[in-house]
N, C-alpha and C positions, 0 to 999 in steps of 0.2 A: 428544471430535477436535474438534467443528466448534463444539464453547460454547469451544473453545484459540484456533480459527480463526477468532472473533466479536471473540472477549478480543480479539487482537494486531491486527487491519481496526481494534478502535474505538483501540486503545491511540496507534495511529498516527498515523488521521486525527489526534485530538485535538492528539497531541505534533509533531510529522515536516509534518503538509499543513495543521496549526494552524485548525483544522476549517473544510477547505473552499480554504483561500489559502494556501497551499503556496511558497512562498518558493523565486524561481529558484536559490538557495545549496543545498540541501534537492533539489530536480530535478537537478543537478550530480550528486551527491551522489551518490543513493540511483537516480534514475533509470538503468533501463535501455539504451544504446544500444551499438552495435554496431564503432565507432569508440574505445570503453573498453579496456582490453587485458585478455586473455584472462581472466588473473585472476582476471579482479571479475567478472567474468559472471557465474558459479553465486548468489553475493552481492547483485547488481544486481537479478540474474530473480528473485533469493524477495523482498526486497524490496519490490520495485516493485509487486508481485500485492497488496502491502499498500493504497500509494502511489490511495486511489480521491483521485477530483481535486473532488469534492461532496458532498453532505449526504443526495443523492436517489439516488445508486448504492453509498456504502458501504450507503441500507437496503437497498437491493432486491439486495445480492446477504447482507446479513443476515436478510433474510425467505422467501429461499431457501436455506441455513444451514438457518435453524430448519427449514421446508419438513423438512430433509432429516431 
């Protein structure tokens, strides 16, 4: 399971976050916001957990997953 989470994190960091250069449109689409319609909350909450803001954050979480 931790391998799957790691792969999902890496893929979202590369393709959505563009290696630490998160476009504003992606943040508006995937970032969690209390102003979003309630129907989008579960989706946005899940996806936003995988939107790391920089490589250091991604690596820190990745090391924790590997350690588990």
